[in-house]
Structure formats: C-alpha cells, structure tokens
C-alpha positions as a printed NumPy array, in Angstrom:
array([[-62.259, 170.702,   3.847],
       [-61.623, 170.906,   7.606],
       [-64.025, 173.894,   7.753],
       [-66.791, 171.843,   6.108],
       [-66.274, 168.97 ,   8.535],
       [-66.304, 171.425,  11.459],
       [-69.449, 173.028,  10.156],
       [-71.104, 169.598,   9.815],
       [-70.077, 168.763,  13.403],
       [-71.602, 172.03 ,  14.632],
       [-74.829, 171.404,  12.736],
       [-75.06 , 167.891,  14.112],
       [-74.456, 169.239,  17.684],
       [-77.119, 171.97 ,  17.201],
       [-79.564, 169.323,  15.833],
       [-78.818, 167.156,  18.851],
       [-79.46 , 170.146,  21.155],
       [-82.765, 170.712,  19.366],
       [-83.704, 166.955,  19.6  ],
       [-82.815, 166.938,  23.262],
       [-84.906, 169.998,  23.918],
       [-81.876, 172.124,  24.79 ],
       [-82.251, 174.422,  21.712],
       [-85.73 , 175.856,  21.78 ],
       [-87.648, 175.336,  18.566],
       [-88.359, 179.092,  18.574],
       [-84.674, 179.98 ,  18.571],
       [-83.606, 181.773,  15.405],
       [-80.866, 179.228,  14.701],
       [-83.296, 176.288,  15.165],
       [-85.75 , 177.91 ,  12.746],
       [-82.908, 178.519,  10.24 ],
       [-81.936, 174.867,  10.498],
       [-85.536, 173.811,   9.876],
       [-85.745, 176.177,   6.928],
       [-82.6  , 174.611,   5.402],
       [-83.998, 171.128,   6.015],
       [-87.196, 172.095,   4.246],
       [-85.698, 173.894,   1.28 ],
       [-82.316, 172.234,   0.684],
       [-83.407, 170.852,  -2.726],
       [-84.926, 174.01 ,  -4.146],
       [-83.04 , 177.031,  -2.774],
       [-79.499, 178.35 ,  -3.038],
       [-77.932, 181.6  ,  -1.832],
       [-74.935, 183.118,  -3.689],
       [-73.203, 185.515,  -1.359],
       [-71.11 , 187.02 ,  -4.167],
       [-74.319, 188.149,  -5.832],
       [-76.238, 188.743,  -2.649],
       [-79.115, 186.776,  -4.227],
       [-81.298, 183.732,  -3.615],
       [-82.076, 181.338,  -6.479],
       [-84.989, 178.893,  -6.521],
       [-85.35 , 175.722,  -8.557],
       [-88.763, 175.274, -10.246],
       [-88.113, 171.688, -11.332],
       [-86.642, 172.743, -14.697],
       [-84.275, 175.639, -14.024],
       [-82.802, 177.9  , -11.362],
       [-84.27 , 181.394, -11.234],
       [-83.23 , 184.509,  -9.357],
       [-85.638, 185.453,  -6.596],
       [-86.788, 188.92 ,  -7.669],
       [-89.956, 188.971,  -5.495],
       [-88.606, 188.182,  -2.022],
       [-90.218, 184.774,  -2.214],
       [-87.539, 183.288,   0.054],
       [-88.255, 185.999,   2.704],
       [-91.962, 185.137,   2.39 ],
       [-91.172, 181.424,   2.876],
       [-89.164, 182.364,   5.942],
       [-92.177, 184.278,   7.278],
       [-94.431, 181.331,   6.744],
       [-92.099, 179.015,   8.738],
       [-91.785, 181.557,  11.549],
       [-95.577, 181.795,  11.747],
       [-95.739, 177.913,  11.927],
       [-93.228, 177.877,  14.784],
       [-94.988, 180.757,  16.566],
       [-98.26 , 178.803,  16.478],
       [-96.618, 175.772,  18.186],
       [-94.429, 177.343,  20.849],
       [-94.721, 178.809,  24.285],
       [-92.679, 181.922,  23.433],
       [-94.778, 184.896,  22.491],
       [-96.012, 184.516,  18.884],
       [-95.37 , 188.193,  18.236],
       [-91.658, 187.695,  18.992],
       [-91.24 , 184.59 ,  16.779],
       [-93.222, 185.965,  13.852],
       [-91.653, 189.421,  14.101],
       [-89.838, 191.077,  11.18 ],
       [-86.622, 190.957,  13.334],
       [-86.827, 187.195,  13.759],
       [-87.77 , 186.496,  10.167],
       [-84.817, 188.656,   8.915],
       [-82.454, 186.901,  11.354],
       [-83.562, 183.451,  10.252],
       [-83.202, 184.382,   6.579],
       [-79.65 , 185.68 ,   7.25 ],
       [-78.686, 182.535,   9.159],
       [-80.069, 180.305,   6.441],
       [-77.911, 182.076,   3.854],
       [-74.835, 180.547,   5.479],
       [-76.09 , 177.013,   5.813],
       [-73.897, 174.763,   3.687],
       [-76.953, 173.007,   2.261],
       [-78.128, 176.296,   0.774],
       [-74.937, 178.253,   0.132],
       [-73.552, 178.301,  -3.454],
       [-70.825, 180.036,  -5.355],
       [-71.292, 182.146,  -8.501],
       [-68.94 , 180.102, -10.627],
       [-71.028, 176.969, -10.337],
       [-73.907, 178.443, -12.343],
       [-72.278, 179.246, -15.633],
       [-69.584, 176.586, -15.952],
       [-70.826, 175.888, -19.57 ],
       [-72.537, 178.838, -21.128],
       [-73.911, 176.716, -23.968],
       [-75.918, 174.572, -21.528],
       [-77.265, 177.377, -19.326],
       [-81.03 , 177.058, -18.896],
       [-81.338, 174.322, -21.424],
       [-83.974, 171.662, -20.804],
       [-82.424, 168.884, -18.702],
       [-78.964, 170.482, -19.077],
       [-78.636, 169.133, -22.588],
       [-76.986, 171.085, -25.373],
       [-79.12 , 169.799, -28.26 ]])
C-alpha cells in the first residue's frame, strides 16, 4: 500500500509541475499522464499478458489491432500541434512508443490478469449477470 501512496504522491507532484509550467506539455511523461487521464475509464494494460484491453461499453476486449498505439499517436499529434518543440520530435515513433510504455505503468491503467476471470461463469455476460 505504501507503494501506491508513493506513486500517487509522485503523480500529484508531476501534475503540479505540469500545472506550474515546469514539466513541458511535450515531455513524454506529461503526454503519458494526459493519455491516462483521457483513457482511464476505457483502457487497461496487463503486464503479465503484455496486452492492452479496451472497454466498449459492454465488455473488455483484447487490443489486437494496435488501437492503443494509434490513440497514443493521435494524442502526440495533438500535443505537437500546440507546442513550441519541433512537431517532428513530439509526433515521432520514438516519442509515441515511449508515451505508450510510460502509460502502461500508470496505476489508473495497470491491471492484473487475475482480475479478469474471477468468475468464469460471468465472463463476458451482459452486465456481468449470470442469467
């Protein structure tokens, strides 16, 4: 639990740096934080599986089409359009990959494998009901 509290403190400090203008909006970590803010209700990353899952409003699905990477690219393009740093650097494959990797570890997006199949009879049933 101490680790979660420490992580929250770090995130709050990073957010404060960003709000104060000390963490540039084009910094990979700032973009990853913005990505987590934007997608915390619909995306999860399971490190054990090395996979992203997305929620479509009914069920969680494995990302088999690199949709999360594409969403990361879109955010990097948005940031690139609004910053003073060279757009080619912010929207580069290197930056997009770094942002996606950083977002994987964000506690708002990270998940464990065991949480998905806790009741096999209810997996992917409408509304989580077993009727």
